[in-house]
N, C-alpha and C positions, 0 to 999 in steps of 0.2 A: 662270796662271803668276805672278800677283802673289804667291802663297804662297812662291815662291822668295825674294822680297825679305824676307819675314819671317824665313825660315830663314837668310838671310845674317847675321842678328844673331849667329849662332853664333860668328863670328870677332871680333865687336866687343870682347868682353871683353879680348882680348889686344892690341888695337891702338889704341884711341881714347882712352886715359886719359893719355897722355904729355903733359908740359908743365904739370901742376898744381903748385902750390906749397903747402907746409905753412904754416899759420898757427896761432898759439896762441890759447887762450881757448875760449869756447863753441863746440861743434861747428857748422860751417857747411857749405854744399855744397862749398866749396873744400877744407876740411879733410878731409871724407869722401872726396872724389875723390882727394886726395893719398894718403890711407891705402890706397885701393884700388890706386893706381898702384904703391905700394911693395910691396903684397902680390902683385900680379900680375907686376910687372917688377922683382924684387929685384936683378937683376944689370945693369939698365939696358941691355938688349940691343935693345929695340925701336926706338930711334932710328936704329940702323944698318941696319934691315931696310927695303929698298925694294921687294921683291917677295915674294910668298908664295903658296902653293897649299895648300888644305885639301881633304881627301877624306873624305866621310862615307857610311856605309851607313845607310839609313833604312827605317823601317817605319811605316805609318799605322795608325790605329785600325780601319780596315777591311781590314788585313792586306796592303796593297799595299806591295811592296818597291821601293826605288830606290837609285841611287847619285848623289851630288851632288859635283861638283868646283867649288870657288870659287877663281878665279885673280885676284890683285890686283897692281896696279903703281902706285906713286906717280907723280904726285899724285892721279890721278882716273880710272884705268882699272880695269874690272871685267868678269869673264866668269863665267857660270854654265853648267856642262854637267850636264844631268840625264838619266839613263837610267832608264826604268821599263818596265813591261809594254806601254805604249802606244808606246814608241820613244824617240827622243832629242830633247831640246829644248835649244837654246843661246840664252842671252841675253847681249848684250854692250853695253859702253859704252866708247867710245874717248877720252873727255874732251870730246866734243862731240855725237856722234850715238849714239842707242840703237837697238837692233834685236833681233829675235827670229826664230829659225829653228827650224821643227819640220816634222812631216809635212805640215802645211798650207801650207808654203812660207815665204817670207821676208817680214817686215813691219817697218816702221819704228815705233819707240816714240816717241810724241809726247805733248804736253800734261802733265797731272798725273802720268801714268805715267813720263814722262821726268824730271820734276822729282824724283820719288822715287828713280829709278834714279841720277840724278846725285848726290843726297845720299848714297845708299848707297855709291857709288864713292869719294867723298871721306871719308865717315864711317868707312869700313873700310880706308882706305889704311894701309899698315904704319906710316908715321910721322905719322899724323894727330894733331892737337892739339885739345883741347876748345875753345880760344879761337878756332880757325878755323871751328868748326862751330856753336857755340851763342852767341847774343847774351848769354844768361845761364843759370845753373843755380840752382834754388831748392830749399831743403830744406822739405818739406811734412810734417814730423813723422816718425812711425814706424808700422810695421804688422808683423804676424806673417805671414810668407810660408812656407808649407810647414813650419810648426812652428818657424821661425827668426825671431828679432827682426831687423828690417831698417829701415834708413833709407829714406825715400821722397823721391826727388828728381824734379824736373821740368826737362827740358832744352828750352830754347826756341831753335830753329834761327835762325841769323843771317839777316838780311833777304834775302840772295841765294838762300836755299833756300825754296821754296814748299811746305813740308811742315809737318805738325802737330807740336806738342810731343811729346816722348817721356818717359814715366814710367819711372824707374829705381829698382830696389830693390837695396840693398847690405847685406850681412850686417854687423851691429854687432859680432859677435865675431870673424869671420874676415876682414872687410874685402874680401870678394869679391862680384862681381856675381851676383845671384840670379835676377832677373827684369826684363824690360823689357816695356812695353806701348806699342804704336804704333797709329796710325790710318792706314790706307793705302787708296788708291783702287783699286777693282777694277771696271773697266768702268763707271765713273761712280757706283759705289756704295761708300761708305766701309765698311771692315771693320776690326775690332779684331784685332790680331795680338799674342798673348801668347807670349813666349819665356822658358823656364826653363832655367837653367844648372846642371848637376849634375856630380858625379864629377870634381872638379878634381884634376889631377896636374901636377907640374913637368915641363915639356918643353923641353929645351935652355935652361934658365934662365928660362922663361916659365910662370907658373901658368895652365894651360889647361883649360877644361871639356871633358871627353871625352864627356859625354852631354848632349844638348840636346833639349828638348821644345818644339815650336812648335804653337800652337793658333790656329785662325782658322776662322770660319764653320762650326763643328761638326766640323772636321777637326783631328785631333791627329797630329803626326808626331814620332816619336822617332828621333834621329840619333846614331850612334856615330862618333866620330872614329877614322879608321883610318890616316891619314898626314898629315904636315905637311912642307912644304919651305920653308925660309927662304932668301931671296935666290937663287932659281933664275933662269936666263936666260929671260926672257919677251919675245918679239918683239912690237912694237906691232901687228903685223899680226893677231895672234890676237884683238885687241879690236875691230878694224875691221869694218865691215859687209861681208859677203861680196859 
């Protein structure tokens, strides 16, 4: 189920770049992020979004199909609802406690897994700001990703988050997020999660990727965005442990 957390990066592009400021001169991490914020959020709508729900239809490289619904509520609540051939799995975080419910029953999420879930909840909050998440962001040159020249940045989480740095690739020509690379704990084993963002379209004033590819541990999942709700009414109870 840790792979759900990698897939949650699908919504990050639209939600976590607010709060950056433009500066002049040689390109820096702040300048690049500010340009991405402008390209992604040209109508400045994200600051007013406090809740959101994203729905995706997914298929893996071994042809397994699934539906994922990601529900978010500021400042730190998140819920994943996954339906596939094996049944339904739900992961939630209410701002303090994490949990997972599946055919195997209910379990509490603790330790490093909880640290990562907590970071995801705040990192993906509709009105999240880089300054609240990362102690610093550093430009590490440029690379070609999927045939496109990209800036390579590293985001170092603030001290309160016990998670690994995140590598971020941003298009030099389009100023859009192209790829992220994260290290996540999976039952005590660290795994690399690579997420690619494709097929950008303007959606209610927000430039949003409609096709996402998430790769980890030999598994590749392609997800197509089918629906988005901005500021729906979400009760706190849906994020609480059953």
